[in-house]
C-alpha positions in Angstrom: 69.1 30.2 -0.3 72.1 28.7 -1.6 72.4 25.6 -3.3 75.1 24.0 -6.0 72.5 25.3 -8.6 72.4 28.7 -7.7 76.2 28.9 -7.6 76.4 27.1 -10.8 74.2 29.5 -12.9 74.5 32.5 -10.5 70.9 33.0 -9.4 69.3 33.8 -6.5 66.5 31.2 -6.1 67.5 27.6 -7.1 63.9 27.7 -9.2 63.9 27.3 -13.0 61.3 27.9 -15.8 60.5 25.3 -17.8 60.8 25.6 -21.4 57.2 25.6 -22.9 56.3 26.2 -26.4 54.6 29.5 -27.4 55.2 30.1 -23.3 58.4 30.2 -22.7 58.9 33.0 -24.8 61.5 36.2 -24.3 59.1 37.9 -22.0 58.1 35.3 -19.5 62.2 34.2 -19.6 63.0 37.5 -18.4 60.5 37.7 -16.0 61.8 34.5 -14.1 65.4 35.8 -14.6 64.8 39.0 -12.9 62.4 37.6 -10.2 65.9 35.5 -8.9 65.2 32.3 -11.1 66.6 31.1 -14.1 64.0 31.5 -17.2 64.5 29.0 -19.9 63.6 30.1 -23.5 61.7 27.1 -25.6 63.1 27.0 -29.4 60.9 24.0 -30.5 58.8 25.8 -32.9 61.4 28.5 -33.7 63.5 29.1 -36.7 67.1 29.5 -36.5 66.4 33.5 -37.5 63.6 33.4 -34.6 65.9 32.0 -32.3 68.4 34.3 -32.5 65.9 37.3 -32.4 64.4 36.0 -29.1 67.9 35.6 -27.3 68.6 39.2 -28.4 65.3 40.2 -27.1 65.9 38.4 -23.8 69.2 40.3 -23.2 66.8 43.6 -23.7 64.8 42.6 -21.2 67.3 41.5 -18.2 70.8 41.5 -17.7 70.6 38.4 -15.4 71.3 35.0 -16.3 69.1 32.9 -18.5 68.9 29.4 -20.4 67.7 28.4 -24.0 66.6 25.1 -24.5 67.2 22.5 -28.0 65.7 19.2 -28.3 68.2 17.8 -30.6 65.5 15.1 -32.0 63.6 18.2 -33.3 64.0 19.0 -37.0 66.0 22.3 -37.3 67.3 21.6 -34.1 71.0 21.6 -35.1 70.8 24.9 -37.0 69.2 26.2 -33.3 72.1 24.7 -31.5 74.8 26.4 -33.9 72.6 29.8 -32.7 73.0 29.2 -29.1 76.9 28.7 -29.8 77.0 31.9 -31.5 75.3 34.0 -29.3 77.0 32.5 -26.6 74.2 32.0 -24.1 74.6 31.5 -20.5 72.9 28.3 -19.7 71.9 25.6 -22.6 69.5 23.3 -21.7 69.5 20.0 -24.1 67.5 17.2 -24.3 66.7 14.1 -26.2 70.2 14.0 -27.7 74.0 13.8 -27.1 75.0 17.4 -26.0 78.8 17.0 -25.6 79.5 19.6 -28.9 77.4 21.9 -26.9 79.3 21.2 -23.7 82.6 21.8 -25.5 81.7 25.2 -27.1 80.0 26.3 -24.1 83.3 25.9 -22.2 85.1 28.6 -24.4 82.7 31.4 -22.9 82.2 29.8 -19.7 78.5 28.9 -20.6 76.7 25.7 -18.8 74.8 22.6 -20.0 71.9 21.4 -18.0 70.5 18.3 -19.9 66.8 17.2 -19.3 66.4 13.4 -18.8 63.9 11.1 -17.2 65.7 7.9 -16.3 69.1 7.0 -14.6 70.6 5.4 -18.3 70.1 9.0 -19.8 71.2 10.6 -16.5 74.5 8.9 -16.5 74.8 9.5 -20.1 75.0 13.2 -19.9 77.0 13.3 -17.0 79.7 11.2 -18.6 79.6 13.4 -22.2 79.6 16.5 -20.0 76.7 18.0 -18.8 77.1 20.5 -15.6 73.9 19.6 -14.3 70.9 17.5 -15.0 67.0 18.4 -15.0 64.8 15.2 -13.9 61.5 15.4 -15.0 59.2 12.7 -13.2 55.6 11.2 -14.2 53.9 13.9 -12.5 54.8 17.0 -15.0 53.1 18.3 -18.1 54.0 16.9 -21.6 57.0 14.4 -21.4 57.9 13.5 -17.9 59.1 9.9 -17.5 57.3 6.6 -15.9 58.8 7.2 -12.6 57.3 9.6 -10.1 59.3 12.5 -9.1 59.4 11.5 -5.4 61.5 8.1 -6.3 63.3 9.2 -9.7 65.1 12.3 -7.9 67.0 10.5 -5.1 67.4 7.5 -7.6 69.3 10.1 -9.9 70.9 11.7 -7.2 72.4 8.7 -5.8 73.6 7.5 -9.4 75.7 10.7 -10.5 77.9 13.3 -9.0 76.8 16.6 -10.8 73.6 18.9 -8.9 70.5 17.9 -9.9 67.1 20.0 -10.6 63.8 18.5 -10.0 60.7 18.9 -12.6 57.0 17.4 -11.9 54.8 18.3 -9.3 56.2 21.4 -8.0 53.9 24.4 -6.8 55.0 25.7 -3.8 57.8 26.1 -1.1 56.6 22.6 0.4 57.6 21.1 -3.0 61.1 23.0 -3.2 61.7 21.9 0.4 60.8 18.2 -0.1 63.3 18.5 -3.2 65.9 19.7 -1.2 65.3 16.7 1.2 65.5 14.2 -1.9 69.1 15.4 -2.9 67.8 17.9 -5.5 69.5 21.6 -5.6 66.3 23.1 -7.3 62.8 22.8 -9.1 61.9 23.6 -12.3 57.9 24.5 -12.8 55.7 24.6 -16.2 52.6 24.6 -15.0 52.6 27.1 -11.6 54.4 29.6 -13.7 52.2 29.3 -16.7 49.5 30.1 -14.3 50.8 33.6 -13.4 50.3 37.1 -14.9 53.4 37.3 -16.8 52.4 34.1 -18.6 51.3 35.0 -22.4 49.3 31.6 -22.6 45.7 32.5 -23.5 43.5 33.8 -20.8 40.6 31.3 -21.6 43.1 28.4 -20.4 44.3 30.0 -17.0 40.5 30.5 -16.2 39.9 26.5 -17.3 42.9 25.6 -15.3 42.0 27.0 -11.8 39.0 24.6 -11.9 41.0 21.7 -12.4 42.2 19.0 -10.1 44.7 16.8 -9.6 43.0 14.1 -11.4 42.3 15.9 -14.4 44.7 15.3 -16.6 46.2 11.9 -18.5 49.3 10.3 -19.5 49.1 8.7 -23.2 51.3 7.8 -25.9 48.2 8.3 -28.4 48.7 12.0 -28.8 52.4 12.9 -30.2 53.8 9.4 -29.9 55.5 9.5 -26.7 54.3 9.3 -23.3 52.9 12.5 -22.6 50.5 14.2 -19.9 47.6 16.6 -21.3 44.8 17.9 -19.8 41.6 15.8 -20.4 39.5 18.0 -22.8 37.2 17.6 -25.7 40.5 18.5 -28.0 42.4 15.8 -25.9 40.0 12.9 -26.3 39.6 13.3 -29.9 43.2 13.5 -30.4 43.8 10.1 -28.4 41.0 8.7 -30.6 42.4 9.5 -33.7 45.8 8.3 -32.6 48.6 8.5 -35.8 46.6 10.6 -38.3 48.7 10.9 -41.5 46.8 13.0 -43.8 46.4 15.7 -41.1 50.3 15.4 -40.4 51.0 16.3 -44.0 49.2 19.3 -43.8 50.2 20.4 -40.4 53.8 19.7 -41.3 53.8 22.3 -44.1 53.2 24.8 -41.3 56.0 23.7 -39.1 58.2 23.9 -42.4 57.2 27.3 -42.7 57.7 28.3 -38.8 61.2 26.9 -39.1 62.2 28.6 -42.4 62.8 25.3 -43.9 61.3 24.3 -47.5 58.7 21.8 -46.8 60.2 19.5 -49.3 63.4 19.4 -47.8 61.8 18.9 -44.6 60.0 15.9 -46.2 62.6 14.4 -47.9 64.8 14.2 -44.7 62.0 12.7 -42.4 61.2 10.2 -45.3 65.0 9.3 -45.7 65.5 8.6 -42.1 63.1 5.7 -41.7 59.6 4.6 -41.0 60.0 5.0 -37.1 60.8 8.9 -37.5 58.3 9.5 -40.0 55.5 7.8 -37.4 57.3 9.9 -34.7 57.7 13.1 -36.7 53.9 12.9 -37.9 52.7 12.5 -34.5 54.7 15.9 -33.5 53.4 17.9 -36.4 49.9 17.1 -35.0 50.7 17.8 -31.7 52.7 21.2 -32.3 49.3 22.6 -34.2 47.3 21.0 -30.9 49.6 22.5 -28.5 49.3 26.1 -30.5 45.7 26.0 -30.7 45.2 25.3 -27.1 47.7 27.9 -25.7 47.7 30.7 -28.4 44.1 30.9 -28.8 42.8 29.1 -25.8 40.5 26.6 -27.6 41.0 23.3 -25.6 37.8 21.8 -27.8 40.1 21.9 -30.9 43.6 22.0 -29.3 45.4 19.9 -26.5 46.8 21.6 -23.4 49.7 20.2 -21.6 49.3 20.5 -18.0 50.9 18.9 -14.8 49.3 17.1 -12.3 50.3 19.8 -9.6 47.6 22.0 -11.7 45.6 20.8 -8.7 47.8 22.7 -6.2 47.2 26.0 -8.1 44.4 28.4 -7.0 45.5 32.1 -8.1 47.1 34.1 -10.8 49.9 35.8 -8.9 52.9 37.5 -10.7 56.0 35.5 -11.4 58.0 37.4 -8.8 55.1 36.9 -6.2 55.5 33.0 -6.9 59.1 32.8 -6.6 59.0 35.2 -3.5 56.3 33.1 -2.0 57.8 29.7 -2.5 61.0 30.6 -0.8 58.9 32.0 2.5 57.1 28.7 2.1 60.1 26.6 2.2 61.3 28.2 4.9 58.4 27.3 6.8 58.5 23.8 5.9 62.1 23.5 7.0 61.1 25.0 10.0 58.1 22.6 10.9 60.3 19.5 9.9 63.4 20.4 12.2 60.5 21.0 15.1 59.3 17.5 14.2 62.8 16.1 14.1 63.9 17.8 17.3 60.7 16.4 19.1 
């Protein structure tokens, strides 16, 4: 299968691994890249030193193209961005910020930049500052999808830009890939489906739990991490939603975040405070969310933690390897295309 995305990134299948904290780790990234897709390393909970170590670990595990994400809004993101430049990663996935400086740097070694967006305004802005491609995230996606469903959002953005689009949110099989291509996208990104594989490092209890969930077992709320976020309905998520913003809890959890980032807590707290109440509020939400995500994904405890899951979890019924998932999706997409061709011919 050949699309502008496979050509741009030098991959065999137009399928990307979404960057998920504690899940899209080096081993998982390499599994996807070795299977012919593009793995994206999640760096949101990494210090600069950890990001560098993770990139080098990926290169030990694969000689295939891979990507590394950076969420520019997060504390420590600029330091991580410098590591991506110094390590000359093949593909940079940037979100929640203007990545023109990353585009300029990547051009020096032939790297590419793909920007994650959830609306037309940000899609046009990313094209204007030089992004090579867009990862367009619809309402169905786990965590931070947009307000508009993938079925509507993808063609709207495809019509508004000239660079290739990767569709995310609601994809788990070849029917989804065929549909995305029909909408004008050049590939798909998957989080929930690839999280539910043998290669995934997520706690086994979460895999078992998710296999029993349906398409209506998630909730989209701003009361968990301060942004519209899709999470599994569970005891932990219900508690988090009832609590809303919890500053004392954030004070405690922010110390762990500072430690993870290798940053003195005082420096982190001072920087956040100086940025104004709006950022204090948002980053307090995020401090609690990071801890809740870690408790669920690493410890498998969704009574205390919160698990990000997309609506597509209701279409996932097994735990194959990553390679099996990608190969299956390509075969299914061919079958879906044949069905459509037959129907159109009739």
